[in-house]
N, C-alpha and C positions, 0 to 999 in steps of 0.2 A: 163637642158639650152636651153634658147628661141631661137627660130629662128633667130630672129636680132644677137644673140651673137656668134658668130664663135669664134674658138679659138683667132684669131687675136681681134675682137672686146673684148674679155674677156682681154685680154693682154692691150688695151687701156683702160679699165676699171680700171683695176690693177693700171697703172700707174697714172691716174688722181685722183684716191682715194687716193693714197700715195700723190700726188702734182698737186692738181686742177689748179695751175698756170703753168703747164710744157707748153713746148709750142710745137703746133702741128709738128714743124723741130724735135725736140729733140724726140718725141713720135716716128715719122716717121723711125728716126736712130734704135730705140731699137725695132720697129716691121717691118722693112726691107719695108717701104712704102713711097711714097713722101708725102711731106707735105698736100699738095691737097687732096690725097687720104685720109689721116689723117682727114682731116677737113671735108670732103666728110662724113666720115664713124660717126664722132662725131655728125654731124648736124642730119643723120638720127637716131640715138640714142637719140638725144635730142627730135625729132620731132616724136618718137614711144613712147616717155615717158619714155624710160629705162634710161637716162641720165635728172633727175627733175631737178636739180639744181648745183651750185656750194657756197661752203660756208668758211669762212676763221675760221681757229681755233685760239681763242685769248687765250693767254698766262694768266695765274695767275697774273703776274704783271701786266696787262690791266684793273684789277680788276672784274672780272668775276668769277661768283660763275657757277661749272659746277655739275649737278645732274644727277643720274640714277632713275627714277621713275617706281615703278611696280605697276601695275593697275588691278584692277579686274573689268570688265564691268557689268552694272546691266542686261541689256536685250540684246538677241539674235534677228536678226544678228547683230554681233560686228562691222560691217564697217562703220554705222553712226558715233560710238561713237570714232572709230579709226582716222575717217578723220577729225573730229572736234578737237580731241588729236592735231594732226599735223599742225593745224592752230593756234594753242595757242602761242601767243608771247613769245620766248624763247624757244620754242619746237623746236629741230634741227633735230630729227628725232624720228620716231615710228615702233615700229614691233610686229607683232603679234605672240605671242609665245604659247608654250603649256606649261602643269603643271600647279602649283598652282596658277599663276598670266595670265592675258588674253594679256598682252601687257606690252613693254618695253620702256619706252622712256627716250631720253636723253635731258638735258636742259642745255643752257649756259643764264644765266642770269647776268646783272649787278651790283646785289646785294643780299645780305641776304634776304632782305626785299621784293624784287622782287620773290625770292624763295618762302617766305611766301605767298606771293599773289597768287602764281601759285597753291600753297597748297591748298589754299582757294577756288581757284575756281574749281579744281577738287572735292574738299571733297563736296561742296554744290552743284554740278551737278547732276540732277536725271540720266545721262548715266553712272556713276560712282559709283559702290558699295563699294569699298575700295581703298585705294591707299596708298604707301609710298614713301619717298624719302629718298635718300642715296647722300650725298656731295662727289664728286670725290675730291679727298685729293692730286693723283699725277697720271698723265699715264706715262707708261714706253714702 
């Protein structure tokens, strides 16, 4: 656990991950802190980079295509490729993993055509040696 992530911060993060729009007052009630104390903790986690952003999950009804991308990185160190991946339009999360793949990315795109363009970008990049995408059919 990071030094900035004490048990209370861990609870705050879990609540924000389940509902990024949850108010500081509601979080405070759950963790037994004042609204201001929660806001201060959230601000410190944002400034230290623990919280990197907030996002909206879009339903399938909104026409979005969600995919899991498994990626093998061409060269070491992996950090430049991982940072490049995280900046690509439609990529919502990038994780460095162990095993057959070097990274897993989640993408949310407006159409299959946009997913195809993302696949083309990945397959033609000298940073990537192999990649595969799988469309998410349903979340549970």
